[in-house]
Residue, then its C-alpha position, 0 to 999 in steps of 0.5 A: m235767642a231772639s225775642l218772641p213778642g206775643r208768645r205766652d210762654h216766652g222768657a228768654a231775652g234777645e241777643g245779637n243787636a239787642t240793646k243792653i239796657p239794665f232792667r230797671y232802667c228799662e222798666r222805668v222808661h218803657g212802662d209795661r214793656a221792655f225793649t229788646d232786639r228792636k221789638f217789644m216784649p210783653r211784660q209777663f215775660e220780661q227779664p233783664i236783657d243784659v243777662p244771658d240765658a243759662f238755659a233756654l227751652e224752645n217749644v219743649i213737650q214732655e210725655r210720661g205714661g201717656r200724659r203730657v206733663l209739659a206742653g210747649v214750654t218756651i222760656g229762658l232762665p238767666k245766667g247767674g240768677f236765682s230762678a224759682l219755678i212755682g205753681p200748684s202740684g202737678a204743674g211741671k216744675t220738677s219735670l222741667l228741672r229734670l230736663l236741665n241736667r238730662l236726668d230726663d230728655p223731652t219728647s220734643g223741642v229743644v233745651r239749650f245750655l249756654g246757647q248750645p243744645i243740651d244733648d250735645f253735651p256728654v251726660r257725665a260732663l254736663r252733670r259735673r257743670v250742672g249739679f242736682v240736689f233732690q228733695t230727699p237726700a240719700m246718704f251713703p254708709g260712712t262718714v260725711a267726707d265719704n259721702l262727699a268724696i264719692v263724687s270723684t266717680l264722676g271722673g274728670n279731675m275729681a279723683a286727684d283733688a277730692s280730699m282738698r275739695v271736701a273742706d272747701v265745700l263744707r265751708l260753702a255749705e256752712l258746715g264746720a271744718d270737722f264736720g266731715e268726720r261725722s257719721a252720715a247715719d247720725l245726721s238730722g234732716g237739715e244736716k243731710q240736706r246741707v251735706a247733699l248741697a256740699r256734695a253737689l258742689m264737689t264738682g265745682p258746678e256753674v249751675l245748681l238745681l234744687d228740687e224742693p230742698t226745704a220740703a221736709l225741713d221745719p221753717e227755721i232750718a229751711e230759712h237758714l238754708m235759704h240764707t246759705l244759698q243766697r250767700l253762695r250765689e252771691s259769693t260764687g256767681l253760681t246759677i241756681v234754679m229751684v222748685t219750691h212750694r213755699l212761696s215766701e222762699a221764692r219771693f224773698t230768695s229768688t231773682y227770677a220766677v216762673m209760674l207754671e200750671a198744667g205743664r204751661v208757663v202762666e207767667a215769668g219775670p223778675s221776682a220782685r215784680l212778679f210777686s208785687a204786681p203779677v200781670e196774669v190773674r191766675t198768678r195773682e190768685f195762686i200767690t194770694a192763696g199762698e200768702g193766706g196760708t193755703d198749702h200749695g204742696 
């Protein structure tokens, strides 16, 4: 998607004849602006210009119950990155996340997955490629292995190799090989969230979407889950997009961050820069309040 200098809700990098310069070099040479597609992109929407978008949203509007929950969002989320969606309650974070595997469709605008309009993908096929982990994991009756194997109902090649995948995804979710025999009803909250993560990995997705996966977990268990997600992305190249109210998670785990408020993008960019030197006053206020212990949940 071509760069759109001056658009306050733009986050996608240029393509086509875009100069392929690593982000750090680009920032060092060009100061407050990143050069892409022979134009300058305002720094509050910078991202590594040699990384394509996994998702690109173009002027997306989402209305629910007569209320506009997303108001003209245009943003790119980098492929292979760990993107965190942050902002106060009611900002539109979960509404945006749900568009990325068609749990909802936008009222207007375009959502693209790997450059193609997302509604070109059959929903079931899309959801095999884009997994979703909900805030409150639902466990079905039976064992952990039963809960993982149920994903075979999505079709494709899953039915044939579901039993082989169980051991693989338990390992990726950092659960013991014998964990599959545990009763799902006896799991703790942290264990259920890891099983939900393993279940989302059963289809071998390219993308993992997480809606506040640590909201119900105590800090120590939440930290362990974040480390698991980091190692998972680093070992598999998985693209991760996560909604979180815990700013420490976004700061130390994500590679790219998007600050939303009232259904609009306030600021987006590499997490290291956005958290250490936010451009927008509102972003700075929000981060400062969060670091001071204010609950953004």
